[in-house]
C-alpha positions as CSV (number, residue, x, y, z in Angstrom):
1,M,0.0,0.0,0.0
2,A,1.3,3.4,-0.9
3,I,0.6,7.0,0.0
4,V,0.7,9.7,-2.7
5,F,1.1,13.4,-1.9
6,V,-0.6,16.0,-4.1
7,L,0.7,19.6,-3.6
8,V,-1.7,22.2,-4.9
9,G,-0.9,25.9,-5.0
10,Q,1.7,28.0,-3.2
11,C,0.6,27.1,0.3
12,G,0.2,23.4,-0.4
13,T,3.6,23.2,-2.1
14,Q,5.5,25.0,0.7
15,I,4.0,22.8,3.4
16,G,3.8,19.5,1.4
17,S,7.3,19.7,0.1
18,E,8.7,20.2,3.6
19,V,6.8,17.2,4.8
20,C,8.2,15.1,1.9
21,K,11.7,16.2,2.8
22,R,11.4,15.1,6.4
23,L,10.0,11.7,5.6
24,P,12.3,8.7,6.2
25,Y,12.7,6.4,3.3
26,N,9.8,3.9,3.1
27,E,8.4,1.9,0.3
28,R,5.0,3.2,1.0
29,T,5.9,6.8,0.5
30,H,9.0,6.5,-1.8
31,H,9.8,4.9,-5.1
32,A,12.7,2.4,-5.4
33,D,15.0,5.2,-6.7
34,G,14.3,7.3,-3.6
35,C,11.9,9.8,-5.1
36,V,8.8,10.6,-3.1
37,R,5.4,9.6,-4.5
38,C,4.4,13.2,-5.0
39,V,2.6,15.4,-7.6
40,G,3.0,19.1,-7.6
41,V,0.4,21.4,-9.3
42,D,0.3,25.2,-9.4
43,T,-0.8,28.0,-11.7
44,E,2.4,30.0,-11.0
45,P,5.8,28.4,-11.5
46,K,7.7,30.3,-8.9
47,V,7.3,28.0,-5.9
48,L,7.5,24.7,-7.8
49,L,10.7,25.8,-9.6
50,Q,12.2,26.8,-6.2
51,T,11.3,23.4,-4.8
52,L,13.0,21.7,-7.7
53,Q,16.1,23.9,-7.5
54,N,16.5,23.3,-3.8
55,D,16.0,19.6,-4.1
56,K,19.5,18.5,-3.3
57,K,18.5,14.9,-2.5
58,K,16.6,14.4,-5.8
59,L,13.3,13.6,-4.0
60,F,11.0,15.1,-6.6
61,R,10.4,14.0,-10.2
62,R,10.3,17.0,-12.6
63,S,7.8,15.1,-14.8
64,S,5.3,14.9,-11.9
65,F,5.1,18.7,-11.6
66,A,2.7,20.7,-13.7
67,W,2.3,24.5,-13.7
68,E,1.0,27.5,-15.6
69,E,2.1,31.2,-15.5
70,S,-1.3,32.8,-15.1
71,G,-2.4,32.5,-11.5
72,R,-5.9,32.3,-10.2
73,G,-6.3,35.7,-8.5
74,N,-7.9,34.4,-5.3
75,N,-10.9,33.3,-7.3
76,W,-12.3,29.9,-6.4
77,A,-14.3,29.7,-9.6
78,F,-11.2,30.5,-11.7
79,G,-9.3,27.7,-10.0
80,Y,-12.2,25.2,-10.2
81,N,-13.3,25.8,-13.8
82,G,-10.3,27.4,-15.3
83,A,-10.7,30.1,-17.9
84,M,-14.1,30.0,-19.5
85,R,-14.2,30.4,-23.3
86,S,-16.3,33.5,-23.9
87,S,-18.6,34.0,-26.9
88,S,-16.7,37.1,-28.0
89,S,-13.5,35.2,-28.6
90,A,-14.5,33.5,-31.8
91,G,-11.2,34.5,-33.5
92,A,-9.1,34.1,-30.4
93,D,-7.3,31.1,-31.8
94,A,-6.1,33.1,-34.7
95,A,-5.1,36.0,-32.6
96,E,-3.3,33.8,-30.1
97,A,-0.2,33.4,-32.3
98,E,0.1,37.2,-32.5
99,L,0.3,37.8,-28.8
100,P,3.8,38.1,-27.3
101,G,5.1,35.1,-25.5
102,S,3.0,32.6,-27.3
103,V,6.2,30.7,-28.4
104,P,7.3,28.4,-25.5
105,R,10.5,29.4,-23.8
106,N,13.3,27.0,-22.8
107,D,12.3,23.8,-21.0
108,R,9.3,25.3,-19.2
109,A,7.2,24.4,-22.2
110,V,7.5,20.7,-21.3
111,H,5.6,21.2,-18.1
112,S,3.6,24.5,-18.7
113,K,1.6,26.0,-21.5
114,R,1.6,29.7,-20.9
115,F,-1.6,31.6,-20.5
116,T,-1.0,34.1,-23.3
117,T,-4.4,34.5,-24.9
118,K,-7.2,36.9,-24.2
119,W,-9.4,36.5,-21.2
120,G,-11.6,33.5,-21.5
121,V,-9.2,31.4,-23.6
122,E,-6.7,28.8,-22.2
123,R,-4.2,26.9,-24.3
124,D,-3.9,23.9,-22.1
125,D,-5.9,22.5,-19.2
126,I,-3.8,22.1,-16.1
127,R,-6.4,19.9,-14.5
128,K,-5.9,17.2,-17.2
129,R,-2.1,17.3,-16.8
130,A,-2.5,17.1,-13.0
131,M,-4.9,14.1,-13.2
132,D,-2.6,12.4,-15.6
133,A,0.3,12.7,-13.2
134,I,-1.8,11.4,-10.3
135,A,-3.0,8.5,-12.4
136,E,0.6,7.7,-13.2
137,E,1.5,7.6,-9.5
138,V,-1.5,5.4,-8.8
139,R,-0.5,3.0,-11.6
140,R,3.1,2.7,-10.3
141,A,1.9,2.0,-6.8
142,G,-0.8,-0.5,-7.8
143,F,-2.9,0.2,-4.7
144,V,-2.9,3.6,-2.9
145,E,-4.1,3.7,0.7
146,A,-4.5,7.5,0.6
147,L,-4.1,10.5,-1.7
148,V,-3.0,13.3,0.6
149,F,-3.8,16.7,-0.8
150,F,-2.1,19.8,0.6
151,H,-3.9,23.1,-0.3
152,S,-5.3,26.2,1.2
153,L,-8.9,26.8,2.2
154,A,-9.3,30.3,0.8
155,G,-6.8,30.9,-2.0
156,G,-7.6,30.7,-5.7
157,T,-5.4,27.8,-6.9
158,G,-5.4,25.9,-3.6
159,S,-9.1,26.2,-2.9
160,G,-10.6,26.0,-6.4
161,L,-8.1,23.7,-8.2
162,G,-7.6,21.7,-5.0
163,S,-11.4,21.1,-4.7
164,R,-11.6,20.1,-8.4
165,L,-8.7,17.6,-8.1
166,V,-10.2,16.0,-5.0
167,E,-13.6,15.7,-6.8
168,Q,-12.0,14.2,-10.0
169,S,-9.9,11.8,-8.0
170,A,-13.0,10.5,-6.2
171,E,-14.7,10.0,-9.6
172,A,-11.7,8.6,-11.5
173,F,-10.4,6.0,-9.0
174,S,-12.3,3.1,-7.5
175,E,-11.9,1.9,-3.9
176,G,-9.7,-0.9,-5.3
177,E,-7.3,1.7,-6.6
178,V,-7.5,4.5,-4.0
179,M,-9.0,3.9,-0.6
180,Y,-9.1,7.3,1.0
181,R,-8.6,11.0,0.1
182,I,-7.3,13.2,2.9
183,S,-7.1,17.0,2.6
184,V,-4.7,19.0,4.7
185,V,-6.1,22.5,4.5
186,V,-4.9,25.7,5.9
187,A,-7.5,28.4,6.9
188,P,-6.7,32.1,6.9
189,H,-6.3,34.3,9.9
190,Q,-9.3,35.3,12.0
191,F,-10.5,38.2,9.9
192,G,-9.4,36.7,6.5
193,D,-6.5,37.6,4.3
194,T,-8.7,38.9,1.4
195,A,-12.2,40.2,1.0
196,V,-13.3,36.9,-0.8
197,S,-11.8,34.5,1.7
198,G,-15.2,33.7,3.1
199,L,-16.7,32.9,-0.3
200,N,-13.7,30.7,-1.2
201,S,-13.8,28.9,2.2
202,L,-17.5,28.1,1.9
203,L,-17.2,26.6,-1.6
204,T,-14.1,24.6,-0.6
205,L,-15.6,23.2,2.6
206,N,-18.8,22.2,0.7
207,H,-16.7,20.1,-1.8
208,L,-14.5,18.6,0.9
209,Y,-17.5,17.4,2.9
210,K,-18.7,15.7,-0.3
211,Y,-15.6,14.1,-1.7
212,S,-12.9,13.9,1.0
213,S,-12.6,11.0,3.5
214,L,-10.9,13.2,6.1
215,V,-10.0,16.8,6.4
216,L,-7.1,17.9,8.7
217,Y,-7.9,21.5,9.4
218,F,-5.2,24.0,10.4
219,N,-5.8,27.6,11.3
220,N,-3.1,30.3,10.8
221,Q,-4.5,32.2,13.8
222,T,-4.1,29.2,16.2
223,A,-0.6,28.6,14.9
224,S,0.4,32.2,15.4
225,D,-1.0,32.3,18.9
226,F,0.9,29.1,19.9
227,I,4.2,30.4,18.5
228,A,3.7,33.9,19.9
229,S,3.2,32.4,23.4
230,R,6.6,30.7,23.3
231,T,8.7,33.2,21.4
232,R,9.4,36.9,21.9
233,R,9.9,37.8,18.3
234,A,7.4,38.4,15.5
235,V,5.7,35.3,14.1
236,Q,6.8,34.7,10.5
237,L,5.2,32.6,7.7
238,T,8.0,30.1,8.0
239,D,7.2,29.6,11.6
240,I,3.6,28.8,10.8
241,N,4.6,26.4,8.1
242,N,7.0,24.5,10.4
243,Y,4.2,24.3,13.0
244,I,1.9,22.7,10.5
245,V,4.6,20.4,9.1
246,R,5.3,19.1,12.6
247,C,1.7,18.4,13.3
248,V,1.2,16.6,10.0
249,L,4.3,14.4,10.5
250,L,3.1,13.5,14.0
251,V,-0.6,12.8,13.3
252,L,-0.4,10.9,10.0
253,Q,2.7,8.9,11.0
254,Y,3.7,8.2,7.4
255,G,5.2,4.8,6.9
256,Q,5.3,3.9,10.6
257,T,2.4,1.5,10.9
258,P,0.4,-0.4,8.2
259,F,-3.1,0.8,7.7
260,V,-2.4,3.8,9.9
261,V,-4.4,6.1,7.6
262,S,-7.4,3.7,7.7
263,L,-7.3,3.7,11.5
264,L,-7.0,7.5,11.5
265,V,-10.0,7.9,9.2
266,A,-12.1,5.4,11.2
267,T,-11.4,7.4,14.4
268,L,-11.7,10.9,13.2
269,A,-14.3,10.7,10.4
270,P,-17.0,8.2,11.4
271,H,-19.8,10.1,9.8
272,G,-20.2,12.4,6.7
273,S,-21.0,15.4,8.9
274,H,-18.0,14.8,11.2
275,K,-15.0,14.5,8.9
276,V,-13.1,17.8,9.7
277,A,-10.5,17.3,12.4
278,T,-8.8,20.3,14.0
279,V,-5.1,19.7,14.6
280,K,-3.0,21.7,17.0
281,L,0.2,21.4,19.1
282,H,0.3,21.4,22.9
283,G,3.4,22.2,24.8
284,S,4.4,20.2,27.9
285,S,6.8,20.6,30.8
286,D,9.3,18.1,32.2
287,G,7.9,15.8,34.8
288,E,4.3,16.0,33.6
289,T,2.5,12.7,33.6
290,W,1.0,11.3,30.4
291,S,-2.6,11.5,31.8
292,N,-2.2,15.2,32.7
293,T,-0.6,15.9,29.3
294,V,-3.5,14.3,27.5
295,C,-6.1,16.2,29.6
296,G,-4.3,19.5,28.9
297,A,-3.9,18.8,25.2
298,I,-7.6,18.0,24.6
299,G,-8.8,20.9,26.7
300,P,-12.2,21.6,28.2
301,E,-14.0,20.7,25.0
302,R,-13.7,16.9,25.5
303,K,-17.3,16.4,26.5
304,G,-18.6,16.8,22.9
305,L,-15.8,15.2,20.9
306,V,-16.5,12.7,18.2
307,G,-13.0,11.3,17.9
308,T,-9.6,12.1,19.3
309,V,-6.0,11.2,18.3
310,V,-3.1,12.3,20.6
311,V,0.5,11.9,19.5
312,A,3.4,12.6,21.8
313,S,6.8,13.8,20.5
314,C,9.6,12.6,22.7
315,S,12.5,13.4,20.5
316,A,15.5,15.0,22.2
317,N,16.1,17.0,19.0
318,D,13.0,18.9,17.9
319,D,14.6,19.9,14.6
320,S,15.2,16.3,13.6
321,R,14.7,15.6,9.9
322,R,13.6,12.0,10.5
323,A,10.0,11.5,11.3
324,S,10.7,8.2,13.1
325,E,12.9,10.0,15.7
326,A,10.1,12.4,16.4
327,L,7.4,9.8,17.1
328,S,7.0,8.2,20.5
329,T,3.4,7.2,21.0
330,M,-0.1,7.6,19.6
331,C,-3.4,7.0,21.3
332,T,-6.9,7.1,19.9
333,T,-10.4,7.0,21.2
334,R,-13.8,7.8,19.7
335,G,-16.9,9.2,21.2
336,A,-17.5,11.7,24.0
337,H,-18.0,8.9,26.6
338,A,-14.9,7.1,25.5
339,V,-12.8,10.2,25.8
340,K,-14.1,10.9,29.3
341,T,-13.5,7.3,30.4
342,A,-10.0,7.3,28.9
343,L,-9.1,10.5,30.7
344,L,-10.3,9.2,34.1
345,Q,-8.7,5.7,33.8
346,G,-5.7,6.6,31.8
347,S,-6.4,3.8,29.4
348,W,-5.9,4.5,25.7
349,D,-5.7,2.3,22.7
350,F,-2.1,2.6,21.5
351,W,-1.3,2.1,17.8
352,D,2.3,0.9,18.3
353,P,3.9,-1.3,20.9
354,P,4.1,0.0,24.4
355,A,7.2,1.4,26.0
356,P,8.2,2.3,29.6
357,S,7.7,6.0,29.0
358,R,4.1,5.4,28.0
359,V,2.8,4.5,31.5
360,S,0.1,6.9,32.3
361,K,1.4,7.8,35.8
362,Q,5.1,7.9,35.0
363,P,6.6,11.4,34.2
364,M,7.7,11.9,30.7
365,N,10.9,14.0,31.1
366,N,11.8,14.0,27.4
367,L,8.4,15.1,26.3
368,R,8.5,18.1,23.9
369,H,5.2,18.5,22.1
370,V,1.9,16.8,21.8
371,A,-0.1,16.9,18.6
372,V,-3.9,16.6,19.0
373,A,-6.4,15.9,16.3
374,T,-10.0,16.2,17.4
375,T,-13.3,16.0,15.5
376,C,-15.0,18.6,17.6
377,P,-18.6,19.6,16.7
378,K,-18.4,22.6,19.0
379,H,-15.4,24.0,17.2
380,M,-17.1,23.4,13.8
381,V,-20.2,25.1,14.8
382,A,-18.2,28.1,16.0
383,T,-16.4,28.1,12.7
384,L,-19.3,27.5,10.3
385,V,-21.9,29.8,11.8
386,P,-20.0,33.0,11.4
387,L,-18.9,31.9,7.9
388,L,-22.5,31.2,6.9
389,N,-23.6,34.5,8.1
390,Q,-20.8,36.3,6.3
391,V,-21.3,34.6,3.0
392,A,-25.2,34.8,3.2
393,L,-24.9,38.6,3.6
394,K,-22.5,39.0,0.6
395,V,-24.7,36.8,-1.6
396,M,-27.8,38.7,-0.6
397,V,-26.2,42.1,-1.7
398,G,-24.3,40.5,-4.6
399,A,-20.8,41.5,-3.3
400,Y,-18.0,40.2,-5.5
401,L,-20.2,37.7,-7.2
402,H,-19.4,39.2,-10.7
403,W,-15.8,37.9,-10.3
404,Y,-17.2,34.3,-10.0
405,E,-19.9,34.6,-12.6
406,R,-17.2,35.2,-15.3
407,C,-15.9,31.7,-14.5
408,G,-19.2,29.9,-14.3
409,V,-20.1,30.1,-10.6
410,H,-23.3,32.0,-10.0
411,A,-25.5,33.0,-7.0
412,A,-27.4,29.7,-7.3
413,H,-24.2,27.8,-6.7
414,F,-23.6,29.8,-3.5
415,S,-27.2,29.2,-2.4
416,R,-26.8,25.4,-2.7
417,A,-23.4,25.6,-0.9
418,L,-25.0,27.6,1.9
419,D,-27.8,25.0,2.2
420,D,-25.4,22.1,2.3
421,V,-23.0,23.6,4.8
422,K,-25.9,24.7,6.9
423,A,-27.1,21.1,7.1
424,V,-23.7,20.1,8.3
425,A,-23.7,22.8,11.0
426,L,-27.2,21.6,12.1
427,D,-26.0,18.0,12.3
428,N,-23.1,19.1,14.6
429,M,-25.5,21.1,16.8
430,A,-27.7,18.0,17.1
431,Y,-24.7,15.9,18.1
432,L,-23.8,18.5,20.8
433,K,-27.3,18.4,22.2
434,S,-27.4,14.6,22.3
435,A,-24.0,14.5,24.0
436,A,-25.2,17.0,26.6
437,R,-28.2,14.9,27.3
438,A,-26.0,11.8,27.7
439,E,-23.7,13.6,30.1
440,A,-26.5,15.0,32.2
441,K,-27.3,12.9,35.2
442,P,-30.8,11.6,35.6
443,R,-32.8,13.4,38.2
444,T,-34.1,11.3,41.0
445,V,-37.4,12.5,42.6
446,T,-37.8,11.4,46.2
447,R,-41.3,11.3,47.4
448,R,-42.0,11.5,51.0
449,P,-44.5,8.9,52.3
450,P,-47.6,10.4,54.1
451,P,-47.7,10.3,57.9
452,V,-48.9,7.1,59.4
453,N,-51.7,8.7,61.4
454,Q,-53.0,10.7,58.4
455,R,-55.8,9.1,56.4
456,P,-56.9,10.2,53.0
457,E,-59.9,12.5,52.9
458,W,-62.9,11.2,51.1
459,T,-65.3,13.5,49.4
460,D,-68.9,12.7,48.6
């Protein structure tokens, strides 16, 4: 069984390439020649070319990278549908040769057909070349346990093109070829990076709920707050990327255990409305017991959790390049009652063989970080409700919708996405109510017996 990584957009390439570099060699994630089972897709060549130039160990195949030179302008519809051929461009094919830059330059033409025509005309379809590269990796592997997509939640290429590739991979490959599709998405800061971040995020989440098996959700604001609480300098983008890379390496445990992705999906995504798992790091101090560490990592929201995965990093060197050196133990549980029982009794289901440092009451002096992945309906409700209100207001007044209409996404598409995501939010609310009723203790009413000398009064 193999695991294939698909890097989409600038954000996905920066994070996914760093994950690939830190992976130890394993036949599940690497080819026989040492190259990583990886596909890179972007509508701008800068980041992909930098990745290839800085690839000293020859981990990436140049033939598995596809790019354009147009960009997607933070437009989900542009990334999803590409450039739409307009009716006014009847003679665009003839005018295409007259535009500057239409002749391919150097070896870029092998991997990229430049976007040199008028608006609404595209020379080559990057989606087709990306799916061909993914199909080639699946053919080489024979059977793929998971396609792991790295992309952003609110960008143009990452959100739009990433959603399209996840959808097409679900339709193109059967369960006998690809078992799961996991999306590692990065959400913008609290107030959004652009004015259309909310619109892009809604459309992306709607597609991921339909076509992904599991979504590992990262938030730039959470990462910034964690880093700022432990450093006295300004938080940079590289710090946030390293934070996400460390979480991904810990939680997914590439190549460490057979069927590790299957167990992860079964724990964190048991239902279609509960498939977005929030991932974060938790710092720990020396001498802290494993039970206290797990309690602090999960936090006060453990009453309404659907599934929980906790991974402890006990590496002496946090900057280690080998994922196996950074992995110590992983424990899982599913359901709010199971989480509460495990916290009280200190009994967790470990995925790998036990070790002396994993005794719940023994201090873990070499503990550095704990990665926690939780499917938390409370967190999703707090994330989806403001997003739904924001997008509904923009759709009602028609703000920025003309940008999407040019690429084939109209107000009706947003209305359907609003209804679908609203149904997911209502399912999460219903789960929270049922969990609260299960946690509530039954009320016992004690009735006092009447006095012995008192007789019931009879009325005629």
